[in-house]
All heavy atoms as an XYZ file, in Angstrom:
764
protein
N     -36.700     28.377     22.333
C     -35.659     27.468     21.904
C     -35.942     26.085     22.492
O     -36.231     25.972     23.671
C     -34.313     27.977     22.417
C     -33.248     28.030     21.373
S     -31.674     28.647     22.017
C     -31.873     30.387     21.783
N     -35.832     25.089     21.667
C     -36.017     23.709     22.127
C     -34.661     23.017     22.081
O     -33.985     23.018     21.050
C     -37.036     22.965     21.242
C     -38.393     23.661     21.328
C     -37.148     21.504     21.661
C     -39.424     23.111     20.383
N     -34.273     22.437     23.196
C     -32.987     21.762     23.285
C     -33.145     20.269     23.059
O     -34.157     19.672     23.410
C     -32.328     22.035     24.639
C     -32.029     23.489     24.851
C     -32.776     24.253     25.719
C     -31.004     24.101     24.146
C     -32.511     25.596     25.898
C     -30.726     25.446     24.318
C     -31.487     26.198     25.194
N     -32.121     19.682     22.467
C     -32.095     18.250     22.176
C     -31.648     17.509     23.426
O     -30.529     17.705     23.907
C     -31.124     17.994     21.018
C     -31.232     16.595     20.462
O     -31.526     15.659     21.241
O     -31.027     16.434     19.252
N     -32.507     16.671     23.962
C     -32.213     15.929     25.192
C     -30.997     15.011     25.074
O     -30.420     14.610     26.076
C     -33.409     15.068     25.598
C     -34.588     15.899     26.038
O     -34.406     17.078     26.365
O     -35.719     15.361     26.044
N     -30.608     14.684     23.851
C     -29.505     13.743     23.660
C     -28.131     14.396     23.789
O     -27.130     13.697     23.928
C     -29.597     13.092     22.281
C     -30.878     12.300     22.071
C     -31.004     11.829     20.644
N     -31.065     12.998     19.754
C     -30.814     12.958     18.456
N     -30.487     11.825     17.876
N     -30.909     14.051     17.725
N     -28.067     15.734     23.741
C     -26.774     16.411     23.694
C     -26.647     17.483     24.771
O     -27.436     18.432     24.811
C     -26.572     17.093     22.333
C     -26.568     16.146     21.174
C     -27.710     15.950     20.411
C     -25.409     15.453     20.834
C     -27.710     15.081     19.339
C     -25.405     14.583     19.758
C     -26.556     14.391     19.018
O     -26.557     13.536     17.959
N     -25.668     17.312     25.633
C     -25.274     18.354     26.571
C     -23.825     18.101     26.968
O     -23.299     17.009     26.784
C     -26.191     18.407     27.790
C     -26.001     17.278     28.739
N     -26.557     16.042     28.537
C     -25.310     17.205     29.891
C     -26.220     15.248     29.539
N     -25.456     15.923     30.369
N     -23.187     19.127     27.488
C     -21.777     19.010     27.846
C     -21.495     19.883     29.060
O     -21.849     21.064     29.079
C     -20.896     19.466     26.671
C     -19.393     19.478     26.913
C     -18.858     18.058     27.054
C     -18.683     20.223     25.797
N     -20.869     19.303     30.079
C     -20.432     20.040     31.263
C     -18.964     20.405     31.075
O     -18.155     19.551     30.688
C     -20.581     19.182     32.521
C     -21.997     18.867     32.847
N     -22.748     19.629     33.713
C     -22.810     17.877     32.410
C     -23.953     19.116     33.800
N     -24.033     18.052     33.020
N     -18.629     21.664     31.346
C     -17.236     22.119     31.270
C     -16.904     22.869     32.547
O     -17.790     23.338     33.259
C     -16.987     23.020     30.040
C     -17.203     22.254     28.741
C     -17.845     24.267     30.082
N     -15.606     22.980     32.818
C     -15.189     23.684     34.022
C     -13.889     24.431     33.844
O     -13.122     24.164     32.918
N     -13.680     25.363     34.738
C     -12.431     26.114     34.823
C     -11.908     25.887     36.228
O     -12.570     26.255     37.220
C     -12.682     27.607     34.569
C     -11.429     28.429     34.660
C     -10.625     28.622     33.547
C     -11.043     29.009     35.859
C      -9.460     29.363     33.622
C      -9.888     29.763     35.941
C      -9.099     29.935     34.826
O      -7.945     30.677     34.906
N     -10.719     25.270     36.333
C     -10.175     24.870     37.634
C      -8.754     25.373     37.833
O      -7.955     24.728     38.487
C     -10.214     23.347     37.769
C     -11.572     22.767     37.453
C     -11.778     22.032     36.298
C     -12.653     22.978     38.289
C     -13.024     21.508     35.990
C     -13.904     22.457     37.990
C     -14.078     21.718     36.846
O     -15.320     21.216     36.550
N      -8.451     26.520     37.278
C      -7.119     27.092     37.406
C      -7.151     28.228     38.422
O      -8.215     28.770     38.734
C      -6.640     27.640     36.059
C      -6.591     26.624     34.946
C      -6.256     27.303     33.631
C      -6.382     26.350     32.459
N      -6.210     27.037     31.180
N      -5.960     28.601     38.897
C      -5.806     29.785     39.751
C      -6.776     29.790     40.931
O      -7.387     30.806     41.254
C      -5.977     31.068     38.927
C      -5.017     31.124     37.762
O      -3.849     30.772     37.889
N      -5.503     31.562     36.609
N      -6.921     28.645     41.547
C      -7.783     28.469     42.727
C      -9.252     28.796     42.451
O      -9.991     29.185     43.340
C      -7.255     29.293     43.901
C      -5.855     28.876     44.311
C      -5.310     29.730     45.433
O      -5.708     30.868     45.628
N      -4.383     29.163     46.184
N      -9.676     28.639     41.208
C     -11.082     28.837     40.831
C     -11.714     27.482     40.571
O     -11.058     26.543     40.140
C     -11.198     29.692     39.564
C     -10.601     31.065     39.673
C     -11.541     31.999     40.370
C     -10.969     33.407     40.285
N     -11.722     34.361     41.025
N     -12.995     27.389     40.828
C     -13.774     26.184     40.548
C     -15.118     26.639     39.994
O     -16.069     26.862     40.731
C     -13.953     25.366     41.822
C     -14.645     24.034     41.579
O     -15.088     23.779     40.445
O     -14.754     23.250     42.533
N     -15.158     26.840     38.675
C     -16.343     27.352     38.004
C     -16.779     26.375     36.924
O     -15.933     25.777     36.254
C     -16.032     28.712     37.358
C     -15.520     29.794     38.303
C     -14.948     30.954     37.519
C     -16.645     30.263     39.209
N     -18.069     26.212     36.766
C     -18.575     25.267     35.780
C     -19.714     25.875     34.978
O     -20.432     26.751     35.458
C     -19.034     23.987     36.469
C     -17.896     23.272     37.165
C     -18.316     21.988     37.841
O     -19.524     21.679     37.876
O     -17.420     21.290     38.344
N     -19.864     25.376     33.767
C     -20.949     25.787     32.876
C     -21.462     24.540     32.162
O     -20.824     23.479     32.191
C     -20.454     26.811     31.861
N     -22.598     24.676     31.533
C     -23.163     23.567     30.772
C     -23.559     24.086     29.384
O     -24.028     25.214     29.241
C     -24.380     22.945     31.493
C     -24.869     21.703     30.752
C     -25.493     23.949     31.694
C     -25.902     20.892     31.504
N     -23.308     23.264     28.397
C     -23.745     23.551     27.024
C     -24.916     22.640     26.694
O     -24.897     21.443     27.014
C     -22.615     23.242     26.027
C     -21.536     24.267     25.969
C     -20.448     24.190     26.814
C     -21.587     25.308     25.054
C     -19.432     25.120     26.758
C     -20.578     26.249     24.988
C     -19.498     26.159     25.840
N     -25.916     23.203     26.039
C     -27.045     22.438     25.531
C     -27.164     22.693     24.042
O     -26.993     23.829     23.581
C     -28.339     22.858     26.229
C     -28.374     22.673     27.744
C     -29.657     23.266     28.310
C     -28.267     21.207     28.113
N     -27.473     21.645     23.293
C     -27.591     21.753     21.840
C     -29.041     22.046     21.456
O     -29.968     21.435     21.975
C     -27.136     20.457     21.175
C     -27.119     20.528     19.658
C     -26.621     19.224     19.071
C     -26.573     19.267     17.568
N     -27.851     19.556     16.942
N     -29.216     22.998     20.550
C     -30.543     23.308     20.036
C     -30.978     22.176     19.106
O     -30.201     21.714     18.263
C     -30.546     24.663     19.293
C     -31.907     24.931     18.670
C     -30.155     25.788     20.244
N     -32.194     21.736     19.282
C     -32.713     20.607     18.501
C     -32.701     20.924     17.004
O     -33.114     21.997     16.576
C     -34.132     20.281     18.956
C     -34.655     18.997     18.387
C     -35.944     18.606     19.042
C     -36.327     17.241     18.521
N     -37.257     16.567     19.385
N     -32.185     19.975     16.222
C     -32.147     20.023     14.759
C     -31.314     21.172     14.196
O     -31.508     21.574     13.046
C     -33.562     20.082     14.171
C     -34.387     18.862     14.538
O     -33.820     17.751     14.597
O     -35.600     19.017     14.772
N     -30.397     21.718     14.990
C     -29.497     22.770     14.522
C     -28.114     22.540     15.107
O     -27.972     21.882     16.131
C     -30.002     24.147     14.947
C     -31.340     24.510     14.354
C     -31.768     25.904     14.759
O     -30.964     26.819     14.797
N     -33.039     26.057     15.068
N     -27.101     23.089     14.466
C     -25.737     22.992     14.985
C     -25.419     24.214     15.846
O     -24.394     24.860     15.700
C     -24.729     22.850     13.843
C     -24.798     21.472     13.215
O     -25.264     20.530     13.841
N     -24.349     21.354     11.994
N     -26.338     24.518     16.744
C     -26.186     25.641     17.663
C     -26.146     25.093     19.085
O     -26.978     24.270     19.471
C     -27.346     26.644     17.509
C     -27.323     27.239     16.111
C     -27.280     27.718     18.583
C     -28.509     28.128     15.796
N     -25.156     25.562     19.836
C     -24.995     25.195     21.236
C     -25.107     26.450     22.078
O     -24.542     27.489     21.738
C     -23.645     24.539     21.459
C     -23.540     23.164     20.870
C     -23.378     22.837     19.550
C     -23.586     21.933     21.578
N     -23.324     21.475     19.397
C     -23.437     20.895     20.631
C     -23.731     21.595     22.909
C     -23.432     19.555     20.980
C     -23.719     20.259     23.271
C     -23.576     19.253     22.310
N     -25.811     26.371     23.189
C     -25.962     27.487     24.113
C     -25.226     27.148     25.411
O     -25.338     26.028     25.918
C     -27.431     27.734     24.425
S     -28.387     28.190     22.965
N     -24.482     28.132     25.930
C     -23.741     27.928     27.172
C     -24.484     28.628     28.317
O     -24.885     29.784     28.190
C     -22.324     28.489     27.054
C     -21.494     28.282     28.310
S     -19.721     28.654     28.148
C     -19.707     30.282     27.433
N     -24.649     27.900     29.414
C     -25.358     28.400     30.592
C     -24.443     28.401     31.805
O     -23.595     27.518     31.973
C     -26.575     27.517     30.890
C     -27.630     27.602     29.837
C     -27.641     26.723     28.769
C     -28.603     28.576     29.892
C     -28.610     26.799     27.787
C     -29.581     28.661     28.912
C     -29.585     27.771     27.863
N     -24.670     29.397     32.656
C     -23.881     29.558     33.871
C     -24.843     29.845     35.022
O     -25.691     30.739     34.920
C     -22.900     30.724     33.693
C     -21.973     30.927     34.847
C     -20.909     30.078     35.059
C     -22.169     31.991     35.710
C     -20.043     30.276     36.122
C     -21.306     32.197     36.773
C     -20.245     31.339     36.978
N     -24.708     29.094     36.091
C     -25.603     29.236     37.239
C     -25.077     30.315     38.181
O     -24.443     30.038     39.194
C     -25.756     27.892     37.961
C     -26.789     27.891     39.058
C     -28.155     28.375     38.613
O     -28.774     27.722     37.753
O     -28.589     29.419     39.117
N     -25.336     31.567     37.823
C     -24.801     32.685     38.582
C     -25.406     32.799     39.978
O     -24.770     33.321     40.883
C     -24.988     33.999     37.824
C     -24.104     35.087     38.369
O     -22.915     34.876     38.582
N     -24.673     36.245     38.620
N     -26.607     32.298     40.191
C     -27.187     32.316     41.538
C     -26.344     31.496     42.502
O     -26.288     31.796     43.691
C     -28.619     31.788     41.517
C     -29.591     32.751     40.856
O     -29.235     33.934     40.687
O     -30.698     32.312     40.489
N     -25.686     30.473     42.005
C     -24.806     29.643     42.831
C     -23.455     30.317     43.053
O     -22.949     30.373     44.159
C     -24.622     28.267     42.181
C     -23.665     27.377     42.927
C     -24.063     26.718     44.077
C     -22.361     27.201     42.482
C     -23.186     25.911     44.784
C     -21.471     26.400     43.172
C     -21.890     25.753     44.325
O     -21.015     24.966     45.014
N     -22.853     30.817     41.972
C     -21.494     31.361     42.062
C     -21.449     32.806     42.563
O     -20.415     33.257     43.028
C     -20.799     31.266     40.698
C     -20.510     29.841     40.315
C     -21.263     29.197     39.337
C     -19.500     29.123     40.932
C     -21.006     27.882     38.981
C     -19.237     27.807     40.593
C     -19.992     27.197     39.617
O     -19.730     25.896     39.278
N     -22.539     33.531     42.444
C     -22.637     34.909     42.951
C     -21.576     35.844     42.364
O     -20.963     36.637     43.067
C     -22.551     34.935     44.479
C     -23.496     33.997     45.188
C     -24.829     34.638     45.397
C     -25.673     33.772     46.310
N     -26.889     33.342     45.754
N     -21.365     35.749     41.051
C     -20.443     36.656     40.380
C     -21.201     37.895     39.936
O     -22.424     37.914     39.893
C     -19.783     35.958     39.185
C     -18.960     34.719     39.521
C     -18.397     34.104     38.255
C     -17.836     35.055     40.488
N     -20.483     38.899     39.578
C     -21.086     40.170     39.195
C     -21.457     40.158     37.708
O     -20.914     40.917     36.923
C     -20.121     41.315     39.512
C     -20.790     42.654     39.431
O     -22.002     42.749     39.495
N     -20.006     43.692     39.264
N     -22.402     39.295     37.339
C     -22.886     39.223     35.960
C     -24.274     39.835     35.898
O     -25.129     39.556     36.734
C     -22.941     37.773     35.475
C     -21.610     37.052     35.350
C     -21.838     35.595     34.978
C     -20.721     37.724     34.323
N     -24.494     40.650     34.904
C     -25.757     41.364     34.760
C     -26.851     40.450     34.226
O     -26.702     39.837     33.165
C     -25.561     42.545     33.807
O     -26.801     43.081     33.434
N     -27.953     40.385     34.935
C     -29.100     39.620     34.452
C     -29.750     40.316     33.258
O     -30.479     39.699     32.506
C     -30.106     39.393     35.572
C     -29.604     38.425     36.612
C     -30.667     38.081     37.617
C     -30.139     37.049     38.590
N     -31.141     36.616     39.546
N     -29.473     41.594     33.086
C     -29.990     42.316     31.929
C     -29.191     41.962     30.671
O     -29.720     41.960     29.571
C     -29.949     43.830     32.163
C     -30.980     44.334     33.160
C     -30.593     44.080     34.613
O     -29.395     44.223     34.953
O     -31.476     43.729     35.397
N     -27.909     41.702     30.843
C     -27.048     41.382     29.700
C     -27.231     39.941     29.227
O     -27.016     39.642     28.052
C     -25.585     41.617     30.057
N     -27.614     39.069     30.143
C     -27.741     37.649     29.819
C     -29.124     37.169     30.240
O     -29.504     37.289     31.404
C     -26.671     36.829     30.544
C     -25.284     37.291     30.233
C     -24.558     38.043     31.153
C     -24.703     37.020     29.000
C     -23.280     38.488     30.853
C     -23.429     37.463     28.690
C     -22.724     38.199     29.631
O     -21.469     38.649     29.331
N     -29.876     36.592     29.305
C     -31.209     36.095     29.668
C     -31.123     34.914     30.624
O     -30.209     34.099     30.539
C     -31.813     35.678     28.328
C     -30.659     35.466     27.415
C     -29.558     36.364     27.900
N     -32.061     34.865     31.543
C     -32.164     33.743     32.467
C     -33.158     32.740     31.906
O     -34.272     33.103     31.532
C     -32.641     34.220     33.852
O     -31.698     35.160     34.367
C     -32.765     33.050     34.819
N     -32.728     31.502     31.832
C     -33.590     30.414     31.377
C     -33.854     29.522     32.588
O     -32.909     29.007     33.198
C     -32.935     29.595     30.238
C     -32.463     30.501     29.102
C     -33.883     28.506     29.751
C     -33.543     31.235     28.360
N     -35.109     29.386     32.934
C     -35.486     28.608     34.118
C     -34.842     27.224     34.098
O     -34.834     26.554     33.070
C     -37.007     28.483     34.182
C     -37.496     27.868     35.467
C     -38.997     27.843     35.526
C     -39.446     27.210     36.822
N     -40.877     27.153     36.933
N     -34.292     26.840     35.221
C     -33.627     25.547     35.449
C     -32.238     25.440     34.820
O     -31.586     24.416     34.964
C     -34.490     24.371     34.979
C     -35.804     24.296     35.711
O     -35.881     24.602     36.902
N     -36.855     23.923     35.015
N     -31.786     26.466     34.100
C     -30.469     26.418     33.467
C     -29.559     27.550     33.913
O     -28.356     27.432     33.855
C     -30.578     26.430     31.942
C     -31.296     25.248     31.384
C     -32.506     25.408     30.734
C     -30.784     23.975     31.512
C     -33.183     24.319     30.211
C     -31.458     22.876     31.003
C     -32.664     23.050     30.352
N     -30.098     28.682     34.290
C     -29.297     29.827     34.690
C     -29.200     30.858     33.585
O     -30.083     30.970     32.743
N     -28.113     31.615     33.605
C     -27.896     32.651     32.608
C     -27.381     32.043     31.311
O     -26.455     31.235     31.328
C     -26.871     33.672     33.098
C     -27.201     34.468     34.356
C     -26.061     35.425     34.674
C     -28.499     35.218     34.207
N     -27.977     32.433     30.184
C     -27.454     32.011     28.892
C     -26.346     32.997     28.528
O     -26.597     34.144     28.202
C     -28.522     32.008     27.801
C     -27.967     31.448     26.495
S     -29.059     31.568     25.051
C     -30.605     30.997     25.636
N     -25.103     32.536     28.634
C     -23.950     33.430     28.473
C     -23.292     33.310     27.108
O     -22.331     34.024     26.831
C     -22.926     33.218     29.595
C     -22.442     31.775     29.638
C     -23.525     33.627     30.942
C     -21.294     31.519     30.590
N     -23.799     32.435     26.260
C     -23.221     32.318     24.931
C     -24.052     31.439     24.019
O     -24.695     30.491     24.466
N     -24.041     31.796     22.740
C     -24.685     30.998     21.690
C     -23.636     30.801     20.604
O     -23.054     31.775     20.124
C     -25.924     31.700     21.122
C     -26.957     31.925     22.225
C     -26.529     30.882     19.980
C     -28.155     32.749     21.790
N     -23.396     29.557     20.227
C     -22.298     29.235     19.315
C     -22.767     28.331     18.184
O     -23.472     27.349     18.423
C     -21.169     28.523     20.071
C     -20.701     29.305     21.267
C     -21.227     29.065     22.525
C     -19.740     30.298     21.127
C     -20.812     29.799     23.622
C     -19.311     31.035     22.214
C     -19.858     30.780     23.459
O     -19.442     31.517     24.542
N     -22.354     28.680     16.977
C     -22.579     27.817     15.826
C     -21.406     26.842     15.770
O     -20.261     27.257     15.604
C     -22.650     28.640     14.534
C     -22.815     27.839     13.249
C     -24.128     27.066     13.262
C     -22.775     28.774     12.056
N     -21.687     25.567     15.939
C     -20.667     24.515     15.920
C     -20.945     23.652     14.699
O     -22.013     23.051     14.582
C     -20.709     23.660     17.213
C     -20.609     24.536     18.463
C     -19.643     22.583     17.185
C     -19.314     25.278     18.633
N     -19.999     23.604     13.789
C     -20.206     22.900     12.518
C     -20.446     21.405     12.678
O     -21.141     20.805     11.878
C     -19.023     23.152     11.575
C     -18.931     24.582     11.104
C     -20.165     25.063     10.342
O     -20.735     24.289      9.564
O     -20.551     26.218     10.551
N     -19.883     20.801     13.696
C     -20.077     19.364     13.883
C     -21.296     19.108     14.763
O     -21.780     19.999     15.460
C     -18.832     18.733     14.517
O     -18.648     19.237     15.818
N     -21.801     17.914     14.721
C     -22.956     17.512     15.530
C     -22.633     17.545     17.020
O     -23.488     17.800     17.846
C     -23.386     16.088     15.118
C     -24.563     15.549     15.869
C     -25.906     16.004     15.316
O     -25.940     16.690     14.283
O     -26.924     15.680     15.933
N     -21.368     17.289     17.357
C     -20.964     17.175     18.749
C     -19.989     18.288     19.109
O     -19.268     18.804     18.267
C     -20.319     15.808     18.977
C     -20.491     15.320     20.396
O     -21.117     16.028     21.207
O     -19.989     14.234     20.711
N     -19.958     18.643     20.373
C     -19.046     19.647     20.908
C     -18.068     18.930     21.834
O     -18.491     18.208     22.737
C     -19.840     20.700     21.680
C     -19.076     21.805     22.384
C     -18.340     22.679     21.374
C     -20.038     22.663     23.203
N     -16.774     19.101     21.604
C     -15.780     18.414     22.437
C     -15.594     19.151     23.757
O     -15.854     20.355     23.865
C     -14.441     18.330     21.704
O     -13.826     19.609     21.644
N     -15.123     18.439     24.753
C     -14.815     19.031     26.054
C     -13.769     20.122     25.887
O     -13.887     21.200     26.487
C     -14.338     17.953     27.053
C     -13.824     18.592     28.338
C     -15.449     16.963     27.351
N     -12.769     19.872     25.062
C     -11.706     20.857     24.854
C     -12.263     22.139     24.256
O     -11.968     23.243     24.713
C     -10.604     20.294     23.951
C      -9.823     19.156     24.558
C     -10.538     17.810     24.468
O     -11.502     17.661     23.666
O     -10.162     16.905     25.228
N     -13.096     22.011     23.231
C     -13.671     23.177     22.580
C     -14.602     23.936     23.534
O     -14.551     25.159     23.624
C     -14.425     22.752     21.321
C     -14.882     23.892     20.457
C     -15.540     23.410     19.173
O     -15.897     22.241     19.035
N     -15.711     24.310     18.235
N     -15.434     23.218     24.252
C     -16.336     23.849     25.212
C     -15.585     24.551     26.326
O     -15.934     25.664     26.728
N     -14.523     23.918     26.821
C     -13.711     24.520     27.883
C     -13.028     25.792     27.406
O     -12.942     26.780     28.151
C     -12.665     23.520     28.384
O     -13.301     22.422     28.999
N     -12.560     25.795     26.170
C     -11.943     26.997     25.605
C     -12.955     28.139     25.498
O     -12.639     29.290     25.812
C     -11.345     26.703     24.230
C     -10.083     25.869     24.278
C      -9.588     25.465     22.892
O     -10.100     26.005     21.879
O      -8.701     24.611     22.827
N     -14.165     27.837     25.056
C     -15.204     28.854     24.955
C     -15.564     29.411     26.331
O     -15.741     30.625     26.502
C     -16.445     28.291     24.266
C     -16.287     27.945     22.785
C     -17.498     27.153     22.288
C     -16.087     29.210     21.957
N     -15.640     28.537     27.324
C     -15.952     28.968     28.682
C     -14.831     29.836     29.251
O     -15.085     30.893     29.830
C     -16.218     27.752     29.569
C     -16.648     28.088     30.973
C     -17.575     29.083     31.219
C     -16.135     27.378     32.046
C     -17.985     29.382     32.523
C     -16.535     27.656     33.338
C     -17.461     28.662     33.586
N     -13.590     29.415     29.053
C     -12.462     30.196     29.553
C     -12.409     31.568     28.871
O     -12.124     32.575     29.519
C     -11.148     29.446     29.354
C      -9.973     30.157     29.975
C      -8.701     29.328     30.023
O      -8.732     28.111     29.719
O      -7.661     29.907     30.383
N     -12.710     31.614     27.578
C     -12.734     32.892     26.873
C     -13.794     33.807     27.471
O     -13.563     35.001     27.693
C     -12.985     32.692     25.379
C     -13.003     34.006     24.599
C     -13.210     33.807     23.131
C     -13.247     35.072     22.321
N     -13.455     36.326     22.971
N     -14.975     33.268     27.755
C     -16.015     34.059     28.393
C     -15.532     34.600     29.737
O     -15.701     35.788     30.041
C     -17.296     33.232     28.592
C     -18.285     33.898     29.491
C     -19.121     34.886     28.998
C     -18.362     33.556     30.830
C     -20.025     35.527     29.837
C     -19.254     34.201     31.672
C     -20.090     35.180     31.173
N     -14.936     33.751     30.556
C     -14.456     34.167     31.876
C     -13.388     35.253     31.751
O     -13.385     36.220     32.526
C     -13.913     32.961     32.641
C     -14.943     31.889     32.998
C     -14.248     30.654     33.571
C     -15.982     32.433     33.986
N     -12.491     35.105     30.779
C     -11.471     36.135     30.554
C     -12.101     37.438     30.070
O     -11.737     38.517     30.545
C     -10.432     35.654     29.541
C      -9.424     34.726     30.144
O      -8.905     34.977     31.226
N      -9.133     33.640     29.458
N     -13.026     37.350     29.122
C     -13.685     38.540     28.580
C     -14.439     39.311     29.677
O     -14.550     40.541     29.610
C     -14.664     38.178     27.469
C     -13.956     37.700     26.202
O     -12.729     37.847     26.088
O     -14.673     37.165     25.324
N     -14.940     38.606     30.668
C     -15.685     39.230     31.760
C     -14.782     39.614     32.944
O     -15.270     40.062     33.972
C     -16.785     38.286     32.256
C     -17.833     37.982     31.218
C     -18.562     39.222     30.774
O     -18.987     40.036     31.590
N     -18.695     39.400     29.473
N     -13.469     39.412     32.771
C     -12.491     39.692     33.837
C     -12.791     38.927     35.133
O     -12.576     39.450     36.233
C     -12.401     41.191     34.116
C     -11.875     41.954     32.940
O     -10.884     41.564     32.330
N     -12.535     43.036     32.585
N     -13.266     37.712     34.988
C     -13.541     36.855     36.132
C     -12.298     36.073     36.512
O     -12.046     35.808     37.685
C     -14.731     35.914     35.831
C     -15.999     36.759     35.645
C     -14.918     34.879     36.931
C     -17.184     36.018     35.109
N     -11.497     35.729     35.518
C     -10.239     35.007     35.772
C      -9.081     35.789     35.157
O      -9.250     36.604     34.294
C     -10.256     33.575     35.229
C     -11.325     32.776     35.949
C     -10.464     33.529     33.743
């Protein structure tokens, strides 16, 4: 996968005494965004077998088709919070 250097988005979850962050990167020439989480830093119980590790980015925890060229902070934050809820992290 080749990512477009012009597009990335940092999102966070800061509720309930949590401070967790993820980054989205856009796939070059496609409306696909990949969400990464640096589990080596946060030390959560996420399986490296379930999520591929991409060097310098961490675990790829989601791939999303986004119809628009850009991903909003609100939309990215909602996707991240959904992931955290689905994994029973928050």
